[in-house]
N, CA, C and O of each residue as an XYZ file, in Angstrom:
904
protein
N      61.378     37.153    -44.768
C      62.431     36.924    -45.397
C      62.356     35.730    -46.370
O      62.123     34.610    -45.917
N      62.544     35.925    -47.674
C      62.519     34.989    -48.234
C      63.731     34.016    -49.000
O      64.512     34.333    -49.897
N      63.548     32.616    -48.226
C      64.832     31.518    -48.546
C      64.342     30.470    -49.274
O      63.332     29.787    -49.105
N      65.488     30.427    -50.391
C      65.458     28.902    -51.121
C      66.207     27.905    -50.273
O      67.345     28.086    -49.840
N      65.506     26.899    -50.087
C      66.006     25.541    -49.374
C      66.229     24.487    -50.383
O      65.264     23.916    -50.890
N      67.547     24.173    -50.730
C      68.004     23.301    -51.424
C      68.624     22.219    -50.794
O      69.813     22.320    -50.495
N      67.916     21.063    -50.514
C      67.909     19.832    -49.889
C      67.220     18.598    -50.207
O      66.002     18.427    -50.157
N      68.171     17.687    -50.565
C      67.360     16.486    -51.142
C      66.677     15.542    -50.163
O      65.652     14.995    -50.569
N      67.058     15.299    -49.048
C      66.635     14.864    -47.895
C      65.370     15.262    -47.624
O      65.318     16.430    -47.237
N      64.069     14.554    -47.709
C      62.745     15.070    -47.591
C      62.423     15.102    -46.152
O      61.738     16.087    -45.877
N      62.644     14.486    -45.334
C      62.442     14.970    -43.810
C      63.065     15.733    -43.499
O      62.528     16.545    -42.747
N      64.239     15.925    -43.778
C      65.252     17.325    -43.266
C      64.708     18.684    -43.994
O      64.809     19.794    -43.473
N      64.110     18.439    -45.285
C      63.876     19.667    -45.537
C      62.333     19.878    -45.227
O      61.886     21.024    -45.265
N      61.449     18.734    -44.901
C      60.131     19.101    -44.213
C      60.327     19.666    -43.065
O      59.826     20.789    -43.012
N      61.005     19.236    -41.870
C      61.438     20.137    -40.662
C      61.482     21.306    -40.778
O      60.684     22.096    -40.272
N      62.757     21.672    -41.705
C      63.220     22.844    -41.792
C      61.971     23.856    -42.371
O      61.833     24.935    -41.796
N      61.191     23.566    -43.343
C      60.237     24.116    -44.094
C      59.123     24.380    -43.036
O      58.525     25.455    -43.011
N      58.889     23.475    -42.256
C      57.930     23.714    -41.129
C      58.017     24.661    -40.217
O      57.146     25.474    -39.908
N      59.219     24.530    -39.735
C      59.851     25.454    -38.822
C      60.086     27.026    -38.962
O      59.960     27.872    -38.077
N      60.468     27.211    -40.324
C      60.447     28.670    -40.635
C      59.409     29.527    -41.371
O      59.386     30.741    -41.577
N      58.375     28.340    -41.782
C      57.358     28.985    -42.253
C      56.281     29.310    -40.805
O      55.520     30.276    -40.765
N      56.392     28.508    -39.929
C      55.647     28.893    -38.597
C      56.162     30.216    -38.204
O      55.369     31.047    -37.761
N      57.283     30.461    -38.311
C      57.996     31.789    -38.199
C      57.923     32.805    -38.900
O      58.577     33.806    -38.608
N      57.102     32.757    -39.982
C      56.927     33.811    -40.909
C      57.573     34.034    -41.860
O      57.406     35.043    -42.544
N      58.394     33.191    -42.087
C      59.433     33.096    -43.513
C      58.576     32.237    -44.694
O      57.868     31.242    -44.542
N      58.889     32.966    -45.890
C      58.359     32.248    -47.137
C      59.780     31.584    -47.758
O      60.855     32.168    -47.892
N      59.448     30.137    -48.109
C      60.555     29.269    -48.597
C      60.314     28.282    -49.850
O      59.485     27.374    -49.794
N      61.133     28.546    -51.021
C      60.981     27.998    -52.001
C      61.732     26.261    -51.663
O      62.430     26.115    -50.659
N      61.532     25.363    -52.393
C      62.558     24.244    -52.154
C      62.766     23.724    -53.481
O      62.015     23.706    -54.456
N      64.086     23.253    -53.295
C      64.410     22.259    -54.463
C      65.315     20.821    -54.069
O      66.341     20.922    -53.395
N      64.949     19.831    -54.436
C      65.542     18.583    -54.261
C      66.770     18.031    -54.752
O      67.324     17.006    -54.355
N      67.229     19.004    -55.875
C      68.497     18.682    -56.403
C      69.212     20.040    -56.600
O      68.678     21.148    -56.649
N      70.405     19.765    -56.695
C      71.342     20.962    -56.989
C      70.909     21.877    -58.470
O      70.868     23.107    -58.498
N      70.668     21.158    -59.418
C      70.359     21.543    -61.006
C      69.144     22.593    -60.568
O      69.103     23.802    -60.800
N      68.152     21.762    -59.856
C      66.825     22.978    -59.918
C      67.076     23.864    -58.980
O      66.292     24.808    -58.882
N      68.241     23.774    -58.053
C      68.246     24.781    -56.854
C      69.119     26.086    -57.826
O      68.928     27.301    -57.764
N      69.888     25.493    -58.507
C      70.955     26.781    -59.516
C      69.628     27.312    -60.289
O      69.466     28.529    -60.200
N      68.805     26.708    -60.916
C      67.711     27.295    -61.641
C      67.155     28.358    -61.175
O      67.266     29.473    -61.684
N      66.356     28.018    -59.922
C      65.648     28.989    -58.872
C      66.430     30.167    -58.266
O      65.858     31.133    -57.759
N      67.827     30.035    -58.345
C      68.697     30.964    -57.631
C      68.830     32.028    -58.476
O      68.944     33.188    -58.082
N      68.819     31.596    -59.927
C      69.346     32.438    -60.859
C      67.937     32.949    -61.574
O      68.071     33.799    -62.454
N      66.837     32.574    -61.317
C      65.644     33.091    -61.824
C      64.964     34.032    -61.041
O      64.306     34.914    -61.592
N      65.071     33.924    -59.440
C      64.231     34.343    -58.550
C      65.303     35.305    -57.455
O      66.439     34.877    -57.252
N      64.884     36.488    -56.851
C      65.604     37.024    -55.544
C      65.194     36.258    -54.375
O      64.065     35.872    -54.072
N      66.552     36.071    -53.637
C      66.301     35.285    -52.382
C      66.798     36.164    -51.169
O      67.739     36.900    -51.465
N      66.581     36.201    -50.525
C      67.209     36.934    -49.076
C      68.663     35.823    -48.578
O      69.729     36.232    -48.117
N      68.337     34.562    -48.808
C      69.092     33.811    -48.304
C      68.957     32.415    -48.904
O      67.861     31.917    -49.158
N      70.247     31.747    -49.140
C      69.978     30.208    -49.591
C      70.373     29.292    -48.495
O      71.385     29.626    -47.879
N      69.805     28.258    -48.149
C      69.908     27.461    -47.316
C      70.588     26.237    -48.173
O      69.778     25.966    -49.060
N      71.673     25.432    -48.273
C      72.137     24.930    -49.505
C      72.894     23.392    -49.157
O      74.080     23.644    -48.941
N      72.692     22.192    -49.051
C      72.918     21.162    -48.553
C      74.192     20.399    -49.483
O      73.853     20.097    -50.628
N      75.446     20.107    -49.133
C      76.336     19.980    -50.086
C      76.482     18.473    -51.000
O      77.066     18.290    -52.069
N      75.695     17.469    -50.116
C      75.317     16.453    -50.848
C      74.090     16.204    -51.684
O      73.190     15.549    -51.157
N      73.935     16.627    -52.887
C      72.550     16.830    -53.594
C      73.285     15.884    -54.877
O      74.436     15.713    -55.279
N      71.612     15.280    -55.339
C      71.999     14.425    -56.593
C      71.752     15.688    -57.800
O      71.082     16.698    -57.587
N      72.454     15.368    -59.094
C      72.404     16.167    -60.306
C      73.560     17.204    -60.383
O      74.207     17.514    -61.383
N      73.690     17.703    -59.032
C      74.753     18.854    -59.086
C      74.996     19.091    -57.576
O      74.054     19.524    -56.913
N      76.158     18.848    -56.995
C      76.529     19.003    -55.391
C      76.387     20.401    -55.255
O      76.457     21.226    -56.167
N      76.138     20.657    -53.798
C      76.116     21.899    -53.189
C      77.443     22.984    -53.604
O      77.434     24.188    -53.862
N      78.476     22.054    -53.545
C      79.899     23.034    -53.865
C      79.520     23.778    -55.242
O      79.523     24.994    -55.435
N      79.158     22.641    -56.258
C      79.455     23.231    -57.309
C      78.016     24.404    -57.672
O      78.244     25.370    -58.400
N      76.928     24.238    -57.228
C      75.739     25.076    -57.235
C      76.342     26.380    -56.695
O      75.992     27.390    -57.305
N      77.113     26.530    -55.751
C      77.412     27.641    -55.043
C      78.669     28.304    -56.039
O      78.628     29.505    -56.307
N      79.314     27.799    -56.342
C      80.803     28.269    -57.340
C      79.900     28.731    -58.240
O      79.981     29.959    -58.269
N      78.855     28.210    -59.189
C      78.067     28.639    -60.289
C      77.471     29.979    -60.069
O      77.625     30.891    -60.880
N      76.780     30.100    -58.958
C      76.215     31.148    -58.542
C      77.063     32.454    -58.382
O      76.707     33.576    -58.743
N      78.331     32.095    -57.736
C      79.089     33.294    -57.584
C      79.876     33.774    -58.762
O      80.420     34.876    -58.824
N      79.891     32.755    -59.790
C      80.530     33.021    -61.047
C      79.533     33.993    -62.040
O      79.827     34.916    -62.799
N      78.319     33.416    -61.718
C      76.907     34.555    -62.137
C      76.781     35.687    -61.683
O      75.912     36.434    -62.131
N      77.673     36.092    -60.629
C      77.625     37.395    -60.195
C      76.334     37.410    -59.075
O      75.985     38.538    -58.726
N      75.725     36.458    -58.586
C      74.885     36.085    -57.702
C      75.609     36.199    -56.571
O      76.540     35.400    -56.464
N      75.359     37.335    -55.284
C      75.892     37.000    -54.090
C      75.023     36.897    -53.128
O      75.192     37.662    -52.178
N      73.920     35.996    -53.084
C      73.083     36.123    -51.951
C      73.695     34.980    -51.281
O      74.148     33.957    -51.794
N      73.620     35.405    -49.740
C      74.049     34.822    -48.735
C      73.881     33.163    -48.751
O      72.719     32.756    -48.743
N      74.744     32.368    -48.768
C      74.776     30.814    -48.754
C      74.940     30.278    -47.231
O      75.955     30.632    -46.631
N      74.007     29.450    -46.575
C      74.502     28.975    -45.482
C      74.608     27.336    -46.128
O      73.673     26.824    -46.744
N      75.831     26.688    -45.878
C      75.584     25.395    -46.608
C      75.640     24.346    -45.110
O      76.167     24.511    -44.010
N      74.839     23.260    -45.698
C      74.608     22.216    -44.637
C      75.388     21.087    -44.945
O      75.447     20.827    -46.146
N      75.902     20.468    -44.306
C      76.701     18.847    -44.495
C      76.907     17.995    -43.413
O      77.027     18.427    -42.267
N      76.955     16.862    -43.688
C      77.254     15.941    -42.616
C      78.694     15.693    -42.273
O      78.983     15.187    -41.189
N      79.650     16.044    -43.191
C      81.051     16.365    -43.357
C      81.435     17.378    -42.387
O      81.010     18.509    -42.625
N      82.166     17.215    -41.318
C      82.708     18.233    -40.472
C      84.252     18.440    -40.527
O      84.813     19.147    -39.689
N      84.947     17.794    -41.554
C      86.441     18.127    -41.435
C      86.985     19.390    -42.051
O      86.426     20.197    -42.794
N      87.972     19.374    -41.661
C      88.581     20.925    -41.878
C      88.557     21.091    -43.425
O      87.964     22.041    -43.935
N      89.150     20.242    -44.095
C      89.125     20.419    -45.867
C      87.760     20.487    -46.305
O      87.714     21.154    -47.339
N      86.619     20.073    -45.947
C      85.640     20.041    -46.499
C      84.850     21.458    -46.178
O      84.140     22.022    -47.010
N      85.121     22.006    -44.658
C      84.744     23.322    -44.400
C      85.669     24.411    -45.489
O      85.004     25.031    -46.318
N      86.989     24.591    -45.465
C      87.693     25.382    -46.185
C      87.219     24.981    -47.773
O      87.242     25.812    -48.681
N      86.916     23.993    -47.899
C      86.462     24.141    -49.616
C      84.948     24.797    -49.644
O      84.595     25.546    -50.555
N      84.317     24.525    -48.829
C      82.734     25.112    -48.637
C      82.949     26.801    -48.893
O      82.288     27.430    -49.719
N      83.674     27.213    -48.292
C      83.905     28.853    -48.034
C      84.909     29.131    -49.145
O      84.906     30.300    -49.530
N      85.772     28.303    -49.746
C      86.439     28.945    -51.045
C      85.792     28.666    -52.431
O      86.337     28.996    -53.483
N      84.406     27.939    -52.347
C      83.375     28.334    -53.332
C      82.465     29.285    -53.339
O      81.597     29.396    -54.206
N      82.629     30.105    -52.269
C      81.615     31.340    -51.903
C      80.710     31.152    -50.831
O      79.796     31.976    -50.838
N      80.673     30.171    -49.739
C      79.678     29.947    -48.866
C      79.982     31.051    -48.108
O      81.010     31.695    -48.318
N      79.003     31.405    -47.037
C      78.987     32.655    -46.216
C      78.654     31.780    -44.660
O      78.494     32.503    -43.677
N      78.577     30.568    -44.504
C      78.429     30.141    -43.324
C      78.333     28.495    -43.637
O      78.161     28.181    -44.815
N      78.412     27.682    -42.871
C      78.658     26.440    -42.657
C      77.955     25.846    -41.384
O      78.225     26.344    -40.291
N      77.042     24.776    -41.477
C      76.080     24.150    -40.531
C      76.496     22.666    -40.461
O      76.315     22.227    -41.597
N      77.023     21.571    -39.569
C      77.197     20.454    -39.673
C      75.822     20.014    -38.952
O      75.280     20.430    -37.928
N      75.379     18.756    -40.115
C      74.274     18.107    -39.270
C      74.866     16.707    -38.532
O      75.826     16.012    -38.867
N      73.753     16.529    -37.187
C      72.622     16.924    -37.153
C      72.751     18.478    -36.368
O      73.805     18.776    -35.806
N      71.540     19.453    -36.390
C      71.872     20.552    -36.012
C      70.480     20.790    -35.458
O      69.458     20.202    -35.811
N      70.633     22.089    -34.197
C      69.615     22.757    -33.681
C      69.035     23.572    -34.431
O      69.770     24.398    -34.973
N      67.432     23.644    -34.750
C      66.872     24.447    -35.333
C      66.794     25.853    -35.109
O      66.635     26.643    -36.040
N      66.902     26.209    -33.889
C      67.303     27.397    -33.300
C      68.849     27.953    -33.515
O      69.080     29.134    -33.774
N      69.639     27.175    -33.407
C      70.939     27.440    -34.066
C      70.757     27.901    -36.064
O      71.227     28.881    -36.642
N      70.125     27.043    -36.498
C      70.095     27.578    -37.955
C      69.432     28.434    -38.229
O      69.760     29.026    -39.258
N      68.205     28.936    -37.494
C      67.336     30.214    -37.006
C      68.598     31.425    -37.023
O      68.641     32.243    -37.942
N      69.508     31.431    -36.009
C      70.274     32.255    -35.674
C      71.329     32.497    -36.409
O      71.864     33.601    -36.308
N      71.848     31.525    -37.297
C      72.827     31.614    -38.143
C      72.190     32.435    -39.492
O      72.912     33.189    -40.146
N      70.588     32.181    -39.878
C      69.952     32.738    -40.902
C      70.094     34.272    -40.779
O      70.614     35.115    -41.510
N      69.472     34.333    -39.640
C      69.244     35.985    -38.934
C      70.531     36.875    -39.090
O      70.605     38.035    -39.497
N      71.600     35.964    -38.624
C      73.152     36.822    -38.356
C      73.430     37.137    -39.769
O      73.932     38.239    -39.988
N      73.241     36.524    -40.548
C      73.525     36.467    -42.198
C      72.713     37.833    -43.180
O      72.943     38.674    -44.048
N      71.647     37.296    -42.294
C      70.499     38.381    -43.237
C      70.753     40.214    -42.688
O      70.682     41.282    -43.296
N      71.034     39.876    -41.405
C      71.534     41.320    -40.773
C      73.138     41.852    -41.489
O      73.482     42.993    -41.796
N      73.656     40.975    -41.565
C      74.656     41.453    -42.274
C      74.783     42.009    -43.622
O      75.424     42.945    -44.099
N      73.923     41.089    -44.112
C      73.282     41.495    -45.778
C      72.716     42.912    -45.952
O      72.874     43.760    -46.831
N      72.016     42.879    -44.834
C      71.017     44.662    -44.658
C      72.339     45.610    -44.405
O      72.465     46.681    -44.998
N      73.084     45.231    -43.689
C      74.079     46.389    -43.058
C      74.880     46.861    -44.620
O      75.035     48.038    -44.945
N      75.296     45.759    -45.401
C      76.047     46.093    -46.687
C      75.119     46.658    -47.917
O      75.554     47.021    -49.010
N      74.087     46.654    -47.605
C      72.913     46.911    -48.632
C      73.133     48.408    -49.140
O      72.907     48.668    -50.321
N      73.544     49.327    -48.316
C      73.350     50.982    -48.976
C      74.901     50.875    -49.702
O      75.196     51.908    -50.302
N      75.722     50.021    -49.736
C      77.301     49.952    -50.360
C      77.303     49.304    -51.826
O      78.289     49.328    -52.563
N      75.777     48.583    -52.233
C      75.830     47.677    -52.906
C      75.005     48.393    -54.116
O      73.936     47.955    -54.543
N      75.557     49.374    -54.527
C      74.735     49.988    -55.676
C      75.878     50.910    -56.482
O      76.673     51.711    -55.992
N      75.689     50.521    -57.917
C      76.281     51.177    -58.654
C      75.350     52.389    -59.313
O      74.132     52.287    -59.461
N      76.195     53.639    -59.709
C      75.420     54.813    -60.432
C      76.222     55.382    -61.426
O      77.420     55.650    -61.325
N      75.329     55.587    -62.611
C      76.067     56.515    -63.558
C      74.780     57.386    -64.186
O      73.783     56.804    -64.614
N      74.878     58.462    -64.191
C      74.122     59.493    -64.418
C      72.832     59.111    -63.942
O      72.833     58.734    -62.771
N      71.756     59.105    -64.517
C      70.376     58.495    -64.273
C      70.262     57.026    -63.468
O      69.512     56.756    -62.531
N      71.295     56.118    -64.164
C      70.959     54.561    -63.725
C      71.674     54.380    -62.623
O      72.778     54.890    -62.430
N      70.962     53.502    -61.699
C      71.005     53.223    -60.467
C      70.933     51.361    -60.512
O      69.884     50.719    -60.583
N      72.407     50.741    -60.447
C      72.238     49.390    -60.453
C      72.254     48.807    -59.079
O      73.175     49.130    -58.329
N      71.131     47.802    -58.585
C      71.217     47.687    -57.363
C      71.587     46.122    -57.157
O      70.889     45.173    -57.515
N      72.963     46.060    -56.438
C      73.361     44.615    -56.671
C      73.076     43.636    -55.984
O      73.514     42.507    -56.204
N      72.133     44.011    -54.855
C      71.312     42.916    -54.199
C      70.460     42.454    -54.868
O      70.482     41.245    -55.099
N      69.422     43.294    -55.398
C      68.259     42.623    -55.771
C      68.204     42.362    -57.519
O      67.240     41.889    -58.120
N      69.359     42.755    -58.060
C      69.755     42.766    -59.595
C      69.000     43.719    -60.459
O      69.063     43.653    -61.687
N      68.203     44.707    -59.750
C      67.365     45.500    -60.431
C      67.734     46.814    -61.100
O      68.031     47.515    -60.133
N      67.889     47.558    -62.192
C      68.172     48.691    -62.626
C      67.127     49.883    -62.722
O      66.142     49.822    -63.457
N      67.404     50.893    -61.978
C      66.225     51.873    -62.234
C      67.011     53.115    -62.860
O      68.216     53.360    -62.928
N      65.871     53.813    -63.295
C      66.096     54.829    -64.250
C      64.900     55.903    -64.009
O      63.826     55.837    -64.607
N      65.184     56.762    -63.186
C      64.160     57.827    -63.032
C      63.296     57.321    -61.889
O      63.792     57.263    -60.764
N      62.041     56.950    -62.099
C      61.296     56.317    -61.349
C      60.739     54.905    -61.679
O      59.787     54.345    -61.135
N      61.448     54.493    -62.580
C      61.077     52.994    -63.057
C      62.346     51.916    -62.650
O      63.538     52.157    -62.844
N      61.958     51.041    -62.222
C      62.744     49.971    -61.760
C      62.504     48.591    -62.376
O      61.447     48.005    -62.141
N      63.599     47.966    -63.280
C      63.750     46.770    -63.942
C      64.504     45.889    -63.505
O      65.659     46.155    -63.174
N      64.071     44.863    -63.434
C      64.396     43.497    -63.165
C      65.237     42.910    -64.186
O      64.801     42.749    -65.327
N      66.436     42.572    -63.848
C      67.663     42.221    -65.307
C      67.966     40.719    -64.650
O      68.262     40.374    -63.506
N      67.738     39.917    -66.001
C      68.302     38.402    -65.660
C      69.595     38.540    -65.421
O      70.230     39.587    -65.545
N      70.250     36.887    -64.872
C      71.787     37.334    -64.757
C      72.773     37.619    -65.786
O      73.795     38.250    -65.521
N      72.517     37.190    -66.922
C      73.433     37.852    -67.832
C      73.421     39.275    -68.226
O      74.454     39.907    -68.448
N      72.148     39.797    -68.314
C      72.116     41.230    -68.435
C      72.412     41.977    -67.337
O      72.738     43.156    -67.482
N      72.346     41.450    -66.211
C      72.685     42.202    -65.074
C      74.289     42.452    -65.215
O      74.842     43.551    -65.264
N      75.087     40.777    -65.286
C      76.686     41.063    -65.324
C      76.826     41.815    -66.220
O      77.660     42.678    -65.947
N      76.219     41.944    -67.599
C      76.887     42.818    -68.712
C      76.922     44.209    -68.048
O      78.007     44.769    -67.891
N      75.697     44.819    -67.628
C      75.768     46.063    -67.204
C      76.396     46.502    -66.026
O      76.593     47.702    -65.833
N      76.783     45.492    -65.089
C      77.439     45.719    -63.913
C      79.190     45.935    -64.526
O      80.023     46.733    -64.096
N      79.306     45.171    -65.374
C      80.636     45.612    -66.217
C      80.868     46.697    -66.377
O      81.717     47.343    -65.764
N      80.028     47.150    -67.376
C      79.880     48.577    -67.958
C      79.560     49.494    -66.991
O      80.203     50.528    -67.171
N      78.931     49.538    -66.168
C      79.028     50.790    -65.062
C      80.220     50.847    -63.972
O      80.626     51.825    -63.345
N      80.718     49.319    -63.927
C      81.957     49.504    -63.291
C      83.081     50.000    -63.838
O      84.085     50.112    -63.135
N      83.090     50.366    -65.143
C      84.239     50.749    -65.843
C      83.961     52.084    -66.571
O      84.850     52.736    -67.118
N      82.703     52.427    -66.536
C      82.133     53.634    -66.939
C      82.971     54.783    -66.600
O      83.345     54.958    -65.440
N      83.328     55.687    -67.687
C      82.971     55.752    -69.128
C      83.832     55.286    -70.175
O      83.775     55.638    -71.353
N      84.801     54.301    -69.561
C      85.725     53.818    -70.483
C      85.436     52.779    -71.368
O      84.606     52.018    -70.871
N      85.778     52.467    -72.425
C      85.060     50.980    -73.314
C      85.533     49.962    -72.783
O      86.683     49.968    -72.344
N      84.963     49.188    -72.736
C      84.829     47.717    -72.408
C      84.947     46.742    -73.516
O      83.868     46.381    -73.988
N      85.927     46.278    -73.990
C      85.949     45.311    -75.244
C      85.011     44.280    -75.334
O      84.593     43.839    -74.264
N      84.528     43.728    -76.520
C      83.501     42.787    -76.678
C      84.292     41.624    -76.078
O      83.655     41.006    -75.225
N      85.609     41.150    -76.336
C      86.617     39.960    -76.000
C      86.308     40.207    -74.347
O      85.882     39.214    -73.758
N      86.452     41.202    -73.708
C      86.155     41.419    -72.261
C      84.847     41.105    -71.520
O      84.730     40.482    -70.465
N      84.034     41.573    -72.161
C      82.623     41.203    -71.781
C      82.545     39.647    -72.006
O      82.206     39.022    -71.001
N      82.763     38.998    -72.995
C      82.361     37.741    -73.486
C      83.078     36.669    -72.177
O      82.492     35.812    -71.517
N      84.511     37.085    -72.114
C      85.489     36.424    -70.798
C      84.750     36.559    -69.494
O      84.622     35.541    -68.814
N      84.194     37.826    -69.017
C      83.839     38.087    -67.783
C      82.604     37.482    -67.386
O      82.415     36.975    -66.280
N      81.657     37.555    -68.438
C      80.036     37.290    -68.442
C      80.247     35.444    -68.273
O      80.098     34.684    -67.317
N      80.688     35.220    -69.815
C      80.401     33.753    -69.940
C      81.718     32.896    -69.600
O      81.731     31.768    -70.093
N      82.741     33.243    -68.885
C      83.891     32.321    -68.496
C      84.290     31.577    -69.747
O      84.546     32.230    -70.759
N      84.358     30.353    -69.753
C      85.001     29.522    -70.508
C      83.719     29.004    -71.631
O      84.019     28.383    -72.650
N      82.291     29.345    -71.295
C      81.487     29.101    -72.346
C      81.026     30.210    -73.014
O      79.882     30.661    -73.053
N      82.302     30.705    -73.670
C      81.703     31.949    -74.389
C      80.706     31.757    -75.875
O      80.940     30.937    -76.763
N      79.846     32.501    -75.856
C      79.030     32.212    -76.966
C      79.520     33.208    -78.247
O      80.458     34.004    -78.203
N      78.809     32.999    -79.168
C      79.314     33.704    -80.502
C      78.778     35.090    -80.717
O      77.594     35.337    -80.489
N      79.642     36.024    -81.163
C      79.375     37.488    -81.188
C      77.810     37.986    -81.733
O      77.474     39.170    -81.774
N      77.077     37.028    -82.073
C      75.734     37.327    -82.487
C      74.932     37.030    -80.989
O      73.940     37.737    -80.807
N      75.181     36.315    -80.199
C      74.434     36.343    -79.089
C      74.725     37.447    -78.014
O      73.903     37.735    -77.144
N      76.134     38.135    -78.155
C      76.428     39.175    -77.187
C      75.723     40.367    -77.727
O      75.265     41.201    -76.946
N      75.583     40.529    -79.290
C      74.792     41.682    -79.620
C      73.373     41.629    -79.265
O      72.714     42.626    -78.972
N      72.813     40.136    -79.310
C      71.042     39.856    -78.730
C      71.417     40.632    -77.327
O      70.839     41.712    -77.206
N      72.124     40.329    -76.453
C      72.029     40.628    -75.168
C      72.079     42.275    -74.896
O      71.403     42.810    -74.017
N      73.059     43.054    -75.860
C      72.954     44.564    -75.615
C      71.779     44.924    -76.091
O      71.250     45.968    -75.709
N      71.111     43.975    -77.143
C      69.736     44.948    -77.651
C      68.735     44.768    -76.843
O      67.672     45.377    -76.968
N      69.031     43.697    -75.703
C      67.909     43.605    -74.968
C      67.954     44.485    -73.863
O      66.922     44.881    -73.322
N      69.272     44.870    -73.433
C      69.754     45.581    -72.594
C      69.412     47.194    -72.607
O      69.096     47.931    -71.673
N      69.590     47.467    -74.001
C      69.102     48.789    -74.589
C      67.546     48.875    -74.363
O      66.923     49.718    -73.717
N      67.101     47.831    -75.033
C      65.740     48.038    -74.641
C      65.020     48.411    -73.405
O      63.946     48.994    -73.256
N      65.862     47.940    -72.563
C      65.352     48.327    -70.905
C      65.603     49.570    -69.974
O      64.981     50.061    -69.032
N      67.079     49.956    -70.799
C      67.522     51.154    -70.238
C      67.586     52.450    -70.745
O      67.697     53.514    -70.135
N      67.479     52.166    -72.275
C      67.618     53.226    -73.228
C      66.339     53.593    -74.025
O      65.867     54.726    -74.114
N      65.878     52.526    -74.558
C      64.476     52.705    -75.611
C      63.442     53.591    -74.862
O      62.977     54.494    -75.558
N      62.982     53.515    -73.566
C      61.989     54.595    -73.095
C      62.618     55.961    -72.813
O      62.113     56.734    -72.000
N      63.721     56.241    -73.494
C      64.384     57.612    -72.249
C      64.754     58.222    -73.770
O      64.861     57.522    -74.777
N      64.937     59.773    -73.715
C      65.722     60.342    -74.757
C      67.071     60.000    -74.983
O      67.324     59.696    -76.148
N      67.788     59.976    -74.367
C      69.212     59.841    -74.082
C      69.501     58.177    -73.930
O      68.836     57.476    -73.168
N      70.389     57.759    -74.614
C      70.724     56.366    -74.749
C      72.118     56.408    -73.822
O      73.024     57.207    -74.063
N      72.161     55.482    -72.781
C      73.435     55.497    -72.459
C      74.524     54.371    -72.721
O      75.638     54.227    -72.218
N      73.878     53.656    -73.625
C      75.070     52.256    -74.198
C      75.227     52.820    -75.348
O      74.202     53.165    -75.935
N      76.412     53.044    -75.920
C      76.956     53.126    -77.033
C      77.901     52.200    -77.519
O      78.742     51.802    -76.712
N      77.937     51.723    -78.824
C      78.524     51.155    -79.424
C      80.198     51.347    -80.033
O      80.152     52.185    -80.933
N      81.173     51.005    -79.892
C      82.413     51.526    -80.363
C      82.588     50.692    -81.463
O      82.727     49.495    -81.213
N      82.615     51.093    -82.752
C      82.702     50.118    -83.894
C      84.138     49.215    -83.869
O      85.204     49.827    -83.927
N      84.124     47.740    -83.781
C      85.440     47.190    -83.881
C      85.997     46.866    -82.398
O      87.016     46.186    -82.278
N      85.248     47.411    -81.176
C      86.014     47.521    -80.170
C      85.377     46.909    -79.116
O      85.827     45.960    -78.474
N      84.045     47.612    -78.902
C      83.125     46.922    -77.618
C      82.243     47.865    -77.260
O      82.109     48.674    -78.178
N      81.467     48.157    -76.163
C      80.553     49.098    -75.648
C      81.010     49.998    -74.478
O      82.038     49.924    -73.805
N      80.010     50.840    -74.412
C      80.596     51.783    -73.170
C      79.347     52.801    -72.844
O      78.486     53.196    -73.630
N      79.494     53.082    -71.563
C      78.240     54.250    -71.244
C      78.433     55.461    -71.503
O      79.561     55.860    -71.213
N      77.761     56.174    -71.931
C      77.911     57.724    -71.996
C      77.227     58.534    -71.330
O      76.105     58.077    -71.110
N      77.442     59.805    -70.794
C      76.417     60.694    -70.215
C      75.714     61.412    -71.136
O      76.013     61.459    -72.329
N      74.743     62.003    -70.603
C      74.061     63.147    -71.399
C      75.080     64.309    -71.645
O      76.029     64.581    -70.909
N      74.771     64.873    -72.663
C      75.702     65.943    -73.128
C      74.997     67.406    -72.231
O      73.767     67.443    -72.185
N      75.651     68.363    -71.666
C      75.341     69.497    -70.894
C      74.578     70.260    -71.950
O      74.812     70.294    -73.159
N      73.499     70.944    -71.182
C      72.508     71.904    -72.041
C      73.169     72.826    -72.508
O      72.626     73.686    -73.200
């Protein structure tokens, strides 16, 4: 299992790191929220262990931003605060479980394994299909025929929206609002991302799924029958 540990307390991070490595897990570590968010966005993890009190960006904000980007990796939050309000706030930002410091390492491992089993059980339902395209919502990979291609968070979010709505047209404004929220780029940036997406899912193949609807937006189109 590949785990991202985001914890600024070096002693705690070292103990968790040593314990899980001895158990055969693979771990990456970030000592601040900003770096943790970057690692989670760039890599695929089975689970994230996320402290709440972090420098540069707190754990609640990290979790919120991950969910806004469509990253649904299970998040187990660590905190020294065990008030009802703090726990509810953590779950409200998208956390899957909560463990209060100090904690037993075996309990932490049990929580990690429970979240992993739950994720595996949902994996079969975590795919979208359209024609030859199949989008794995867990690994954020798109496959076509025998080719599997990883997508960055933005391209994944765009293709997920198009596949969810296919074969209907998705307007440019809806794509911008859904993918970028309040930090919308200009239309040139959207065209650039669509171009990148076409190079991945359409360029190597005779049929192009992504179609531009002039002055409106984009949609996925099926192959014409022979």
